[in-house]
SETOR-348751 format. One record per residue (C-alpha): residue number from 1; residue in three letters; x, y, z. Coordinates in nm, 3 decimals, padded with zeros to 5 digits. Example, Ala and Ser with C-alpha at 12.3 -4.5 7.8 and 13.67 -1.06 7.14 Angstrom:
# residues 2
<rec n="1" res="ALA" east="01.230" north="-00.450" up="00.780"/>
<rec n="2" res="SER" east="01.367" north="-00.106" up="00.714"/>
This chain:
# residues 85
<rec n="1" res="MET" east="-06.376" north="04.087" up="04.238"/>
<rec n="2" res="SER" east="-06.618" north="04.071" up="03.948"/>
<rec n="3" res="THR" east="-06.560" north="04.406" up="03.783"/>
<rec n="4" res="ALA" east="-06.543" north="04.464" up="03.409"/>
<rec n="5" res="PHE" east="-06.264" north="04.697" up="03.299"/>
<rec n="6" res="THR" east="-06.235" north="04.926" up="02.997"/>
<rec n="7" res="SER" east="-05.938" north="04.896" up="02.764"/>
<rec n="8" res="ASP" east="-05.786" north="05.211" up="02.919"/>
<rec n="9" res="GLU" east="-05.821" north="05.061" up="03.266"/>
<rec n="10" res="CYS" east="-05.664" north="04.736" up="03.143"/>
<rec n="11" res="ASN" east="-05.372" north="04.937" up="03.007"/>
<rec n="12" res="VAL" east="-05.322" north="05.099" up="03.349"/>
<rec n="13" res="LEU" east="-05.334" north="04.760" up="03.521"/>
<rec n="14" res="ALA" east="-05.090" north="04.606" up="03.272"/>
<rec n="15" res="GLU" east="-04.849" north="04.896" up="03.308"/>
<rec n="16" res="ALA" east="-04.866" north="04.867" up="03.687"/>
<rec n="17" res="LEU" east="-04.793" north="04.493" up="03.666"/>
<rec n="18" res="ASP" east="-04.495" north="04.551" up="03.437"/>
<rec n="19" res="MET" east="-04.362" north="04.818" up="03.672"/>
<rec n="20" res="ALA" east="-04.417" north="04.600" up="03.982"/>
<rec n="21" res="TRP" east="-04.240" north="04.308" up="03.813"/>
<rec n="22" res="ASP" east="-03.946" north="04.533" up="03.727"/>
<rec n="23" res="ILE" east="-03.929" north="04.656" up="04.087"/>
<rec n="24" res="CYS" east="-03.924" north="04.298" up="04.213"/>
<rec n="25" res="LEU" east="-03.655" north="04.193" up="03.967"/>
<rec n="26" res="ARG" east="-03.436" north="04.488" up="04.063"/>
<rec n="27" res="SER" east="-03.478" north="04.409" up="04.433"/>
<rec n="28" res="GLY" east="-03.273" north="04.092" up="04.385"/>
<rec n="29" res="ARG" east="-03.509" north="03.890" up="04.603"/>
<rec n="30" res="LEU" east="-03.668" north="03.683" up="04.327"/>
<rec n="31" res="ARG" east="-03.478" north="03.360" up="04.285"/>
<rec n="32" res="THR" east="-03.745" north="03.124" up="04.164"/>
<rec n="33" res="LEU" east="-03.867" north="02.971" up="03.845"/>
<rec n="34" res="ASP" east="-04.230" north="03.014" up="03.950"/>
<rec n="35" res="VAL" east="-04.286" north="03.337" up="03.761"/>
<rec n="36" res="ASP" east="-04.659" north="03.271" up="03.719"/>
<rec n="37" res="LEU" east="-04.717" north="03.251" up="04.095"/>
<rec n="38" res="ILE" east="-04.528" north="03.572" up="04.162"/>
<rec n="39" res="LYS" east="-04.708" north="03.758" up="03.884"/>
<rec n="40" res="SER" east="-05.041" north="03.627" up="04.017"/>
<rec n="41" res="VAL" east="-04.965" north="03.769" up="04.362"/>
<rec n="42" res="LEU" east="-04.865" north="04.102" up="04.209"/>
<rec n="43" res="THR" east="-05.175" north="04.109" up="03.988"/>
<rec n="44" res="ARG" east="-05.411" north="04.035" up="04.276"/>
<rec n="45" res="SER" east="-05.255" north="04.310" up="04.485"/>
<rec n="46" res="ILE" east="-05.283" north="04.560" up="04.199"/>
<rec n="47" res="MET" east="-05.647" north="04.464" up="04.139"/>
<rec n="48" res="ILE" east="-05.736" north="04.507" up="04.506"/>
<rec n="49" res="GLU" east="-05.571" north="04.850" up="04.520"/>
<rec n="50" res="TYR" east="-05.735" north="04.954" up="04.191"/>
<rec n="51" res="GLU" east="-06.079" north="04.848" up="04.307"/>
<rec n="52" res="GLY" east="-06.010" north="05.038" up="04.629"/>
<rec n="53" res="GLY" east="-05.977" north="05.357" up="04.425"/>
<rec n="54" res="GLU" east="-05.606" north="05.389" up="04.349"/>
<rec n="55" res="ARG" east="-05.544" north="05.492" up="03.988"/>
<rec n="56" res="ASP" east="-05.179" north="05.600" up="03.988"/>
<rec n="57" res="VAL" east="-04.970" north="05.340" up="03.803"/>
<rec n="58" res="ARG" east="-04.660" north="05.400" up="04.013"/>
<rec n="59" res="ARG" east="-04.850" north="05.373" up="04.341"/>
<rec n="60" res="LEU" east="-05.022" north="05.054" up="04.225"/>
<rec n="61" res="ALA" east="-04.686" north="04.902" up="04.132"/>
<rec n="62" res="LEU" east="-04.514" north="05.006" up="04.454"/>
<rec n="63" res="ALA" east="-04.800" north="04.872" up="04.668"/>
<rec n="64" res="ALA" east="-04.794" north="04.539" up="04.485"/>
<rec n="65" res="ALA" east="-04.417" north="04.504" up="04.516"/>
<rec n="66" res="ALA" east="-04.433" north="04.596" up="04.885"/>
<rec n="67" res="HIS" east="-04.712" north="04.344" up="04.939"/>
<rec n="68" res="LEU" east="-04.501" north="04.071" up="04.780"/>
<rec n="69" res="GLN" east="-04.200" north="04.164" up="04.993"/>
<rec n="70" res="VAL" east="-04.406" north="04.159" up="05.315"/>
<rec n="71" res="ALA" east="-04.618" north="03.855" up="05.233"/>
<rec n="72" res="GLN" east="-04.331" north="03.633" up="05.126"/>
<rec n="73" res="PRO" east="-03.993" north="03.560" up="05.278"/>
<rec n="74" res="PRO" east="-03.711" north="03.569" up="05.026"/>
<rec n="75" res="ILE" east="-03.809" north="03.326" up="04.753"/>
<rec n="76" res="THR" east="-03.544" north="03.071" up="04.659"/>
<rec n="77" res="THR" east="-03.526" north="02.745" up="04.469"/>
<rec n="78" res="SER" east="-03.301" north="02.579" up="04.727"/>
<rec n="79" res="PRO" east="-03.458" north="02.344" up="04.983"/>
<rec n="80" res="PRO" east="-03.490" north="02.461" up="05.341"/>
<rec n="81" res="THR" east="-03.201" north="02.371" up="05.569"/>
<rec n="82" res="THR" east="-03.251" north="02.158" up="05.877"/>
<rec n="83" res="PRO" east="-03.097" north="02.290" up="06.198"/>
<rec n="84" res="ALA" east="-02.817" north="02.079" up="06.345"/>
<rec n="85" res="ALA" east="-02.918" north="01.869" up="06.645"/>
């Protein structure tokens, strides 16, 4: 992933990230303070799709949000529970 992007392309990528973030927030599954990690996962997914030829902002955002939902179990800040013996 060593591509240079024009300002118009950067605008498309930024818009897709904003839309993907909004989708994730509205899903109710994000319960973490690690916003940077989540946005990094979304950004990487958008970049991969974009470099694969997708240019539609909505499709980029939906693919990134779907990738996050599939790649990660529900994200919470509470520690995992240990099963009773």
